[in-house]
Every structure is written in C-alpha cells, then in structure tokens.
mmCIF file of the N, C-alpha and C atoms, coordinates in Angstrom:
data_MODEL
# 
_entry.id   MODEL 
# 
loop_
_atom_site.group_PDB 
_atom_site.id 
_atom_site.type_symbol 
_atom_site.label_atom_id 
_atom_site.label_alt_id 
_atom_site.label_comp_id 
_atom_site.label_asym_id 
_atom_site.label_entity_id 
_atom_site.label_seq_id 
_atom_site.pdbx_PDB_ins_code 
_atom_site.Cartn_x 
_atom_site.Cartn_y 
_atom_site.Cartn_z 
_atom_site.occupancy 
_atom_site.B_iso_or_equiv 
_atom_site.pdbx_formal_charge 
_atom_site.auth_seq_id 
_atom_site.auth_comp_id 
_atom_site.auth_asym_id 
_atom_site.auth_atom_id 
_atom_site.pdbx_PDB_model_num 
ATOM 1   N N  . MET A 1 1  ? -8.469  -0.111  0.415   1.00 0.00 ? 1  MET A N  1 
ATOM 2   C CA . MET A 1 1  ? -7.060  -0.531  0.545   1.00 0.00 ? 1  MET A CA 1 
ATOM 3   C C  . MET A 1 1  ? -6.839  -0.870  -0.384  1.00 0.00 ? 1  MET A C  1 
ATOM 4   N N  . ARG A 1 2  ? -5.715  -1.089  -0.779  1.00 0.00 ? 2  ARG A N  1 
ATOM 5   C CA . ARG A 1 2  ? -5.177  -1.864  -2.435  1.00 0.00 ? 2  ARG A CA 1 
ATOM 6   C C  . ARG A 1 2  ? -3.636  -2.192  -1.871  1.00 0.00 ? 2  ARG A C  1 
ATOM 7   N N  . VAL A 1 3  ? -3.599  -3.859  -2.351  1.00 0.00 ? 3  VAL A N  1 
ATOM 8   C CA . VAL A 1 3  ? -2.110  -4.796  -1.935  1.00 0.00 ? 3  VAL A CA 1 
ATOM 9   C C  . VAL A 1 3  ? -0.985  -4.019  -3.273  1.00 0.00 ? 3  VAL A C  1 
ATOM 10  N N  . VAL A 1 4  ? 0.058   -3.808  -3.099  1.00 0.00 ? 4  VAL A N  1 
ATOM 11  C CA . VAL A 1 4  ? 0.855   -3.533  -4.590  1.00 0.00 ? 4  VAL A CA 1 
ATOM 12  C C  . VAL A 1 4  ? 2.103   -3.754  -3.802  1.00 0.00 ? 4  VAL A C  1 
ATOM 13  N N  . ARG A 1 5  ? 2.853   -4.557  -4.819  1.00 0.00 ? 5  ARG A N  1 
ATOM 14  C CA . ARG A 1 5  ? 4.655   -4.675  -4.558  1.00 0.00 ? 5  ARG A CA 1 
ATOM 15  C C  . ARG A 1 5  ? 5.408   -3.519  -4.931  1.00 0.00 ? 5  ARG A C  1 
ATOM 16  N N  . LEU A 1 6  ? 6.035   -3.433  -4.317  1.00 0.00 ? 6  LEU A N  1 
ATOM 17  C CA . LEU A 1 6  ? 6.991   -2.120  -4.299  1.00 0.00 ? 6  LEU A CA 1 
ATOM 18  C C  . LEU A 1 6  ? 8.427   -2.859  -3.892  1.00 0.00 ? 6  LEU A C  1 
ATOM 19  N N  . ALA A 1 7  ? 9.717   -2.758  -5.094  1.00 0.00 ? 7  ALA A N  1 
ATOM 20  C CA . ALA A 1 7  ? 10.395  -3.275  -4.888  1.00 0.00 ? 7  ALA A CA 1 
ATOM 21  C C  . ALA A 1 7  ? 10.586  -4.891  -4.896  1.00 0.00 ? 7  ALA A C  1 
ATOM 22  N N  . GLY A 1 8  ? 9.064   -5.131  -5.206  1.00 0.00 ? 8  GLY A N  1 
ATOM 23  C CA . GLY A 1 8  ? 8.905   -6.899  -4.982  1.00 0.00 ? 8  GLY A CA 1 
ATOM 24  C C  . GLY A 1 8  ? 8.589   -7.352  -3.684  1.00 0.00 ? 8  GLY A C  1 
ATOM 25  N N  . ALA A 1 9  ? 8.361   -6.210  -2.615  1.00 0.00 ? 9  ALA A N  1 
ATOM 26  C CA . ALA A 1 9  ? 7.730   -6.643  -1.499  1.00 0.00 ? 9  ALA A CA 1 
ATOM 27  C C  . ALA A 1 9  ? 6.480   -6.129  -1.540  1.00 0.00 ? 9  ALA A C  1 
ATOM 28  N N  . PRO A 1 10 ? 5.326   -6.735  -0.690  1.00 0.00 ? 10 PRO A N  1 
ATOM 29  C CA . PRO A 1 10 ? 4.021   -6.274  -0.646  1.00 0.00 ? 10 PRO A CA 1 
ATOM 30  C C  . PRO A 1 10 ? 3.750   -5.025  -0.019  1.00 0.00 ? 10 PRO A C  1 
ATOM 31  N N  . ALA A 1 11 ? 3.267   -4.162  -0.235  1.00 0.00 ? 11 ALA A N  1 
ATOM 32  C CA . ALA A 1 11 ? 2.718   -2.787  0.108   1.00 0.00 ? 11 ALA A CA 1 
ATOM 33  C C  . ALA A 1 11 ? 1.566   -2.657  0.278   1.00 0.00 ? 11 ALA A C  1 
ATOM 34  N N  . VAL A 1 12 ? 0.722   -2.030  1.445   1.00 0.00 ? 12 VAL A N  1 
ATOM 35  C CA . VAL A 1 12 ? -0.678  -2.027  0.996   1.00 0.00 ? 12 VAL A CA 1 
ATOM 36  C C  . VAL A 1 12 ? -0.729  -0.016  1.211   1.00 0.00 ? 12 VAL A C  1 
ATOM 37  N N  . VAL A 1 13 ? -1.728  0.070   0.073   1.00 0.00 ? 13 VAL A N  1 
ATOM 38  C CA . VAL A 1 13 ? -2.056  1.500   -0.083  1.00 0.00 ? 13 VAL A CA 1 
ATOM 39  C C  . VAL A 1 13 ? -3.268  1.895   0.178   1.00 0.00 ? 13 VAL A C  1 
ATOM 40  N N  . ARG A 1 14 ? -3.690  2.749   1.346   1.00 0.00 ? 14 ARG A N  1 
ATOM 41  C CA . ARG A 1 14 ? -5.008  3.281   2.059   1.00 0.00 ? 14 ARG A CA 1 
ATOM 42  C C  . ARG A 1 14 ? -4.885  4.608   1.530   1.00 0.00 ? 14 ARG A C  1 
ATOM 43  N N  . ILE A 1 15 ? -6.303  5.082   0.881   1.00 0.00 ? 15 ILE A N  1 
ATOM 44  C CA . ILE A 1 15 ? -6.237  6.617   0.287   1.00 0.00 ? 15 ILE A CA 1 
ATOM 45  C C  . ILE A 1 15 ? -7.391  6.902   1.411   1.00 0.00 ? 15 ILE A C  1 
ATOM 46  N N  . ARG A 1 16 ? -7.069  8.003   2.347   1.00 0.00 ? 16 ARG A N  1 
ATOM 47  C CA . ARG A 1 16 ? -8.034  8.564   3.222   1.00 0.00 ? 16 ARG A CA 1 
ATOM 48  C C  . ARG A 1 16 ? -8.503  9.604   2.773   1.00 0.00 ? 16 ARG A C  1 
ATOM 49  N N  . ARG A 1 17 ? -7.877  10.359  1.975   1.00 0.00 ? 17 ARG A N  1 
ATOM 50  C CA . ARG A 1 17 ? -8.405  11.800  1.041   1.00 0.00 ? 17 ARG A CA 1 
ATOM 51  C C  . ARG A 1 17 ? -8.189  12.060  0.193   1.00 0.00 ? 17 ARG A C  1 
ATOM 52  N N  . ARG A 1 18 ? -9.051  12.673  -0.302  1.00 0.00 ? 18 ARG A N  1 
ATOM 53  C CA . ARG A 1 18 ? -8.482  13.285  -1.959  1.00 0.00 ? 18 ARG A CA 1 
ATOM 54  C C  . ARG A 1 18 ? -6.966  13.276  -2.167  1.00 0.00 ? 18 ARG A C  1 
ATOM 55  N N  . ASP A 1 19 ? -6.577  14.125  -1.067  1.00 0.00 ? 19 ASP A N  1 
ATOM 56  C CA . ASP A 1 19 ? -4.814  14.420  -1.230  1.00 0.00 ? 19 ASP A CA 1 
ATOM 57  C C  . ASP A 1 19 ? -3.954  13.887  -0.756  1.00 0.00 ? 19 ASP A C  1 
ATOM 58  N N  . GLU A 1 20 ? -4.041  12.487  -0.137  1.00 0.00 ? 20 GLU A N  1 
ATOM 59  C CA . GLU A 1 20 ? -3.362  12.257  1.027   1.00 0.00 ? 20 GLU A CA 1 
ATOM 60  C C  . GLU A 1 20 ? -3.377  10.985  0.903   1.00 0.00 ? 20 GLU A C  1 
ATOM 61  N N  . VAL A 1 21 ? -2.543  9.579   0.768   1.00 0.00 ? 21 VAL A N  1 
ATOM 62  C CA . VAL A 1 21 ? -2.516  8.506   0.723   1.00 0.00 ? 21 VAL A CA 1 
ATOM 63  C C  . VAL A 1 21 ? -1.535  8.220   1.575   1.00 0.00 ? 21 VAL A C  1 
ATOM 64  N N  . THR A 1 22 ? -2.079  6.885   2.539   1.00 0.00 ? 22 THR A N  1 
ATOM 65  C CA . THR A 1 22 ? -0.754  6.219   3.499   1.00 0.00 ? 22 THR A CA 1 
ATOM 66  C C  . THR A 1 22 ? -0.500  5.433   2.891   1.00 0.00 ? 22 THR A C  1 
ATOM 67  N N  . ILE A 1 23 ? 1.114   4.638   2.491   1.00 0.00 ? 23 ILE A N  1 
ATOM 68  C CA . ILE A 1 23 ? 1.377   3.798   2.361   1.00 0.00 ? 23 ILE A CA 1 
ATOM 69  C C  . ILE A 1 23 ? 2.034   2.755   3.243   1.00 0.00 ? 23 ILE A C  1 
ATOM 70  N N  . LEU A 1 24 ? 1.454   1.555   3.992   1.00 0.00 ? 24 LEU A N  1 
ATOM 71  C CA . LEU A 1 24 ? 2.346   1.225   4.932   1.00 0.00 ? 24 LEU A CA 1 
ATOM 72  C C  . LEU A 1 24 ? 3.298   -0.061  4.201   1.00 0.00 ? 24 LEU A C  1 
ATOM 73  N N  . LEU A 1 25 ? 4.498   0.144   4.932   1.00 0.00 ? 25 LEU A N  1 
ATOM 74  C CA . LEU A 1 25 ? 5.850   -0.210  4.189   1.00 0.00 ? 25 LEU A CA 1 
ATOM 75  C C  . LEU A 1 25 ? 6.716   -0.914  5.309   1.00 0.00 ? 25 LEU A C  1 
ATOM 76  N N  . PRO A 1 26 ? 7.300   -1.771  5.423   1.00 0.00 ? 26 PRO A N  1 
ATOM 77  C CA . PRO A 1 26 ? 6.636   -3.271  4.635   1.00 0.00 ? 26 PRO A CA 1 
ATOM 78  C C  . PRO A 1 26 ? 5.579   -3.567  5.161   1.00 0.00 ? 26 PRO A C  1 
ATOM 79  N N  . ALA A 1 27 ? 4.487   -4.514  4.278   1.00 0.00 ? 27 ALA A N  1 
ATOM 80  C CA . ALA A 1 27 ? 3.018   -4.629  4.745   1.00 0.00 ? 27 ALA A CA 1 
ATOM 81  C C  . ALA A 1 27 ? 3.728   -6.096  4.917   1.00 0.00 ? 27 ALA A C  1 
ATOM 82  N N  . GLN A 1 28 ? 3.451   -6.557  6.006   1.00 0.00 ? 28 GLN A N  1 
ATOM 83  C CA . GLN A 1 28 ? 3.328   -7.886  6.350   1.00 0.00 ? 28 GLN A CA 1 
ATOM 84  C C  . GLN A 1 28 ? 2.399   -8.803  6.838   1.00 0.00 ? 28 GLN A C  1 
ATOM 85  N N  . ILE A 1 29 ? 1.962   -9.614  5.733   1.00 0.00 ? 29 ILE A N  1 
ATOM 86  C CA . ILE A 1 29 ? 0.415   -9.986  5.831   1.00 0.00 ? 29 ILE A CA 1 
ATOM 87  C C  . ILE A 1 29 ? 0.420   -11.457 5.685   1.00 0.00 ? 29 ILE A C  1 
ATOM 88  N N  . ARG A 1 30 ? -0.318  -11.918 7.223   1.00 0.00 ? 30 ARG A N  1 
ATOM 89  C CA . ARG A 1 30 ? 0.142   -13.336 7.567   1.00 0.00 ? 30 ARG A CA 1 
ATOM 90  C C  . ARG A 1 30 ? -1.186  -13.427 8.280   1.00 0.00 ? 30 ARG A C  1 
ATOM 91  N N  . GLU A 1 31 ? -1.888  -14.273 7.596   1.00 0.00 ? 31 GLU A N  1 
ATOM 92  C CA . GLU A 1 31 ? -3.214  -14.991 7.772   1.00 0.00 ? 31 GLU A CA 1 
ATOM 93  C C  . GLU A 1 31 ? -4.512  -13.802 7.139   1.00 0.00 ? 31 GLU A C  1 
ATOM 94  N N  . ASP A 1 32 ? -4.221  -13.344 6.110   1.00 0.00 ? 32 ASP A N  1 
ATOM 95  C CA . ASP A 1 32 ? -4.870  -12.154 5.186   1.00 0.00 ? 32 ASP A CA 1 
ATOM 96  C C  . ASP A 1 32 ? -4.970  -10.959 6.391   1.00 0.00 ? 32 ASP A C  1 
ATOM 97  N N  . ARG A 1 33 ? -3.906  -11.057 7.541   1.00 0.00 ? 33 ARG A N  1 
ATOM 98  C CA . ARG A 1 33 ? -4.024  -9.636  8.341   1.00 0.00 ? 33 ARG A CA 1 
ATOM 99  C C  . ARG A 1 33 ? -2.806  -8.464  8.148   1.00 0.00 ? 33 ARG A C  1 
ATOM 100 N N  . LEU A 1 34 ? -2.678  -7.794  7.988   1.00 0.00 ? 34 LEU A N  1 
ATOM 101 C CA . LEU A 1 34 ? -1.948  -6.648  8.072   1.00 0.00 ? 34 LEU A CA 1 
ATOM 102 C C  . LEU A 1 34 ? -1.199  -5.813  9.624   1.00 0.00 ? 34 LEU A C  1 
ATOM 103 N N  . LEU A 1 35 ? 0.156   -6.631  9.726   1.00 0.00 ? 35 LEU A N  1 
ATOM 104 C CA . LEU A 1 35 ? 0.575   -6.622  10.884  1.00 0.00 ? 35 LEU A CA 1 
ATOM 105 C C  . LEU A 1 35 ? 1.295   -5.306  11.406  1.00 0.00 ? 35 LEU A C  1 
ATOM 106 N N  . THR A 1 36 ? 1.701   -4.439  10.391  1.00 0.00 ? 36 THR A N  1 
ATOM 107 C CA . THR A 1 36 ? 2.196   -3.589  10.277  1.00 0.00 ? 36 THR A CA 1 
ATOM 108 C C  . THR A 1 36 ? 1.871   -2.246  10.556  1.00 0.00 ? 36 THR A C  1 
ATOM 109 N N  . MET A 1 37 ? 1.832   -0.977  11.094  1.00 0.00 ? 37 MET A N  1 
ATOM 110 C CA . MET A 1 37 ? 1.279   0.440   11.396  1.00 0.00 ? 37 MET A CA 1 
ATOM 111 C C  . MET A 1 37 ? 1.884   1.239   10.982  1.00 0.00 ? 37 MET A C  1 
ATOM 112 N N  . ALA A 1 38 ? 3.352   1.254   10.435  1.00 0.00 ? 38 ALA A N  1 
ATOM 113 C CA . ALA A 1 38 ? 4.464   1.751   9.637   1.00 0.00 ? 38 ALA A CA 1 
ATOM 114 C C  . ALA A 1 38 ? 4.061   2.845   9.010   1.00 0.00 ? 38 ALA A C  1 
ATOM 115 N N  . GLY A 1 39 ? 3.619   3.669   8.805   1.00 0.00 ? 39 GLY A N  1 
ATOM 116 C CA . GLY A 1 39 ? 3.423   4.211   7.200   1.00 0.00 ? 39 GLY A CA 1 
ATOM 117 C C  . GLY A 1 39 ? 4.188   5.451   6.540   1.00 0.00 ? 39 GLY A C  1 
ATOM 118 N N  . LEU A 1 40 ? 3.907   5.624   5.569   1.00 0.00 ? 40 LEU A N  1 
ATOM 119 C CA . LEU A 1 40 ? 4.477   6.549   4.845   1.00 0.00 ? 40 LEU A CA 1 
ATOM 120 C C  . LEU A 1 40 ? 3.509   7.494   4.254   1.00 0.00 ? 40 LEU A C  1 
ATOM 121 N N  . VAL A 1 41 ? 3.331   8.907   4.865   1.00 0.00 ? 41 VAL A N  1 
ATOM 122 C CA . VAL A 1 41 ? 2.060   9.431   4.097   1.00 0.00 ? 41 VAL A CA 1 
ATOM 123 C C  . VAL A 1 41 ? 2.482   10.324  2.444   1.00 0.00 ? 41 VAL A C  1 
ATOM 124 N N  . LEU A 1 42 ? 1.604   10.032  1.467   1.00 0.00 ? 42 LEU A N  1 
ATOM 125 C CA . LEU A 1 42 ? 2.131   11.140  0.126   1.00 0.00 ? 42 LEU A CA 1 
ATOM 126 C C  . LEU A 1 42 ? 1.007   11.671  0.044   1.00 0.00 ? 42 LEU A C  1 
ATOM 127 N N  . THR A 1 43 ? 1.312   12.782  -0.987  1.00 0.00 ? 43 THR A N  1 
ATOM 128 C CA . THR A 1 43 ? 0.182   13.556  -1.420  1.00 0.00 ? 43 THR A CA 1 
ATOM 129 C C  . THR A 1 43 ? -0.269  12.562  -2.879  1.00 0.00 ? 43 THR A C  1 
ATOM 130 N N  . CYS A 1 44 ? -1.353  12.981  -3.332  1.00 0.00 ? 44 CYS A N  1 
ATOM 131 C CA . CYS A 1 44 ? -1.792  12.373  -4.459  1.00 0.00 ? 44 CYS A CA 1 
ATOM 132 C C  . CYS A 1 44 ? -0.839  12.541  -5.664  1.00 0.00 ? 44 CYS A C  1 
ATOM 133 N N  . ASP A 1 45 ? -0.294  13.458  -5.933  1.00 0.00 ? 45 ASP A N  1 
ATOM 134 C CA . ASP A 1 45 ? 0.672   13.563  -7.008  1.00 0.00 ? 45 ASP A CA 1 
ATOM 135 C C  . ASP A 1 45 ? 2.161   12.871  -6.525  1.00 0.00 ? 45 ASP A C  1 
ATOM 136 N N  . GLU A 1 46 ? 2.463   12.578  -5.548  1.00 0.00 ? 46 GLU A N  1 
ATOM 137 C CA . GLU A 1 46 ? 3.737   11.577  -5.192  1.00 0.00 ? 46 GLU A CA 1 
ATOM 138 C C  . GLU A 1 46 ? 3.145   10.127  -5.402  1.00 0.00 ? 46 GLU A C  1 
ATOM 139 N N  . LEU A 1 47 ? 2.317   9.907   -5.075  1.00 0.00 ? 47 LEU A N  1 
ATOM 140 C CA . LEU A 1 47 ? 1.269   8.379   -5.501  1.00 0.00 ? 47 LEU A CA 1 
ATOM 141 C C  . LEU A 1 47 ? 1.633   8.362   -7.002  1.00 0.00 ? 47 LEU A C  1 
ATOM 142 N N  . ASP A 1 48 ? 1.387   9.346   -7.774  1.00 0.00 ? 48 ASP A N  1 
ATOM 143 C CA . ASP A 1 48 ? 1.210   9.232   -8.973  1.00 0.00 ? 48 ASP A CA 1 
ATOM 144 C C  . ASP A 1 48 ? 2.541   9.002   -9.532  1.00 0.00 ? 48 ASP A C  1 
ATOM 145 N N  . GLU A 1 49 ? 3.836   9.916   -9.099  1.00 0.00 ? 49 GLU A N  1 
ATOM 146 C CA . GLU A 1 49 ? 4.704   9.013   -9.265  1.00 0.00 ? 49 GLU A CA 1 
ATOM 147 C C  . GLU A 1 49 ? 5.255   8.054   -8.888  1.00 0.00 ? 49 GLU A C  1 
ATOM 148 N N  . LEU A 1 50 ? 4.985   7.756   -7.810  1.00 0.00 ? 50 LEU A N  1 
ATOM 149 C CA . LEU A 1 50 ? 5.652   6.219   -7.366  1.00 0.00 ? 50 LEU A CA 1 
ATOM 150 C C  . LEU A 1 50 ? 4.512   5.405   -8.144  1.00 0.00 ? 50 LEU A C  1 
ATOM 151 N N  . GLU A 1 51 ? 3.576   5.195   -8.406  1.00 0.00 ? 51 GLU A N  1 
ATOM 152 C CA . GLU A 1 51 ? 2.633   4.139   -8.929  1.00 0.00 ? 51 GLU A CA 1 
ATOM 153 C C  . GLU A 1 51 ? 3.084   3.841   -10.446 1.00 0.00 ? 51 GLU A C  1 
ATOM 154 N N  . ARG A 1 52 ? 4.123   4.722   -11.044 1.00 0.00 ? 52 ARG A N  1 
ATOM 155 C CA . ARG A 1 52 ? 4.715   4.192   -12.280 1.00 0.00 ? 52 ARG A CA 1 
ATOM 156 C C  . ARG A 1 52 ? 5.817   2.989   -11.953 1.00 0.00 ? 52 ARG A C  1 
ATOM 157 N N  . THR A 1 53 ? 6.150   2.767   -10.553 1.00 0.00 ? 53 THR A N  1 
ATOM 158 C CA . THR A 1 53 ? 7.153   1.575   -10.575 1.00 0.00 ? 53 THR A CA 1 
ATOM 159 C C  . THR A 1 53 ? 6.558   0.367   -9.745  1.00 0.00 ? 53 THR A C  1 
ATOM 160 N N  . MET A 1 54 ? 5.024   0.549   -9.136  1.00 0.00 ? 54 MET A N  1 
ATOM 161 C CA . MET A 1 54 ? 4.362   -0.528  -8.667  1.00 0.00 ? 54 MET A CA 1 
ATOM 162 C C  . MET A 1 54 ? 3.582   -1.632  -9.602  1.00 0.00 ? 54 MET A C  1 
ATOM 163 N N  . THR A 1 55 ? 3.528   -2.641  -9.079  1.00 0.00 ? 55 THR A N  1 
ATOM 164 C CA . THR A 1 55 ? 3.213   -3.919  -9.778  1.00 0.00 ? 55 THR A CA 1 
ATOM 165 C C  . THR A 1 55 ? 2.050   -4.170  -9.001  1.00 0.00 ? 55 THR A C  1 
ATOM 166 N N  . PRO A 1 56 ? 0.703   -4.172  -9.540  1.00 0.00 ? 56 PRO A N  1 
ATOM 167 C CA . PRO A 1 56 ? -0.361  -4.939  -8.541  1.00 0.00 ? 56 PRO A CA 1 
ATOM 168 C C  . PRO A 1 56 ? 0.162   -6.437  -7.916  1.00 0.00 ? 56 PRO A C  1 
ATOM 169 N N  . ALA A 1 57 ? -0.533  -6.693  -6.769  1.00 0.00 ? 57 ALA A N  1 
ATOM 170 C CA . ALA A 1 57 ? -0.264  -7.767  -6.496  1.00 0.00 ? 57 ALA A CA 1 
ATOM 171 C C  . ALA A 1 57 ? -1.676  -8.284  -5.480  1.00 0.00 ? 57 ALA A C  1 
ATOM 172 N N  . ALA A 1 58 ? -2.011  -9.086  -5.061  1.00 0.00 ? 58 ALA A N  1 
ATOM 173 C CA . ALA A 1 58 ? -3.605  -10.139 -5.281  1.00 0.00 ? 58 ALA A CA 1 
ATOM 174 C C  . ALA A 1 58 ? -3.819  -9.371  -3.398  1.00 0.00 ? 58 ALA A C  1 
ATOM 175 N N  . MET A 1 59 ? -5.293  -9.269  -3.680  1.00 0.00 ? 59 MET A N  1 
ATOM 176 C CA . MET A 1 59 ? -5.462  -8.586  -2.165  1.00 0.00 ? 59 MET A CA 1 
ATOM 177 C C  . MET A 1 59 ? -5.975  -9.494  -1.064  1.00 0.00 ? 59 MET A C  1 
ATOM 178 N N  . PRO A 1 60 ? -5.559  -9.381  0.232   1.00 0.00 ? 60 PRO A N  1 
ATOM 179 C CA . PRO A 1 60 ? -5.680  -10.425 1.070   1.00 0.00 ? 60 PRO A CA 1 
ATOM 180 C C  . PRO A 1 60 ? -7.423  -10.113 1.154   1.00 0.00 ? 60 PRO A C  1 
ATOM 181 N N  . LYS A 1 61 ? -7.922  -11.687 1.092   1.00 0.00 ? 61 LYS A N  1 
ATOM 182 C CA . LYS A 1 61 ? -9.233  -11.652 1.479   1.00 0.00 ? 61 LYS A CA 1 
ATOM 183 C C  . LYS A 1 61 ? -9.574  -11.388 3.047   1.00 0.00 ? 61 LYS A C  1 
ATOM 184 N N  . SER A 1 62 ? -11.033 -10.110 2.896   1.00 0.00 ? 62 SER A N  1 
ATOM 185 C CA . SER A 1 62 ? -11.242 -10.030 3.971   1.00 0.00 ? 62 SER A CA 1 
ATOM 186 C C  . SER A 1 62 ? -12.285 -11.251 4.693   1.00 0.00 ? 62 SER A C  1 
ATOM 187 N N  . PRO A 1 63 ? -12.355 -11.396 5.894   1.00 0.00 ? 63 PRO A N  1 
ATOM 188 C CA . PRO A 1 63 ? -13.104 -12.450 6.531   1.00 0.00 ? 63 PRO A CA 1 
ATOM 189 C C  . PRO A 1 63 ? -14.475 -12.190 6.690   1.00 0.00 ? 63 PRO A C  1 
# 
C-alpha cells in the first residue's frame, strides 16, 4: 500500500493484481489508520496516466 497526494489530499494506492489497482479516495488517515473503504478501481494503464499527477506523501507508520 502506498500513500500519495491527489489534488493536495491524501489517497491510498493498493495494488491487488498486476492489472488492477484500487485508489481509496479520499483517504482519511487518523492515528495512522485508514478510515474510508470507498475505492476507485483502475487498470495499470490508467494508474500510469494518473501517476503523472501524483505527488508522493509520507506513509503512515504500521503498528
């Protein structure tokens, strides 16, 4: 799992399969926990296009 910023807001990228990626948006992170389950499923090609506009953000620490 990777945390990125989309339009200034945190988002979590979860790669489930080689050809499918889920972006949880908006990613509400409190006390290092992800509170949202709503996701947007993208293909890897769509992710490659989207990544051109992403800015990496700090990963939350795992307990």
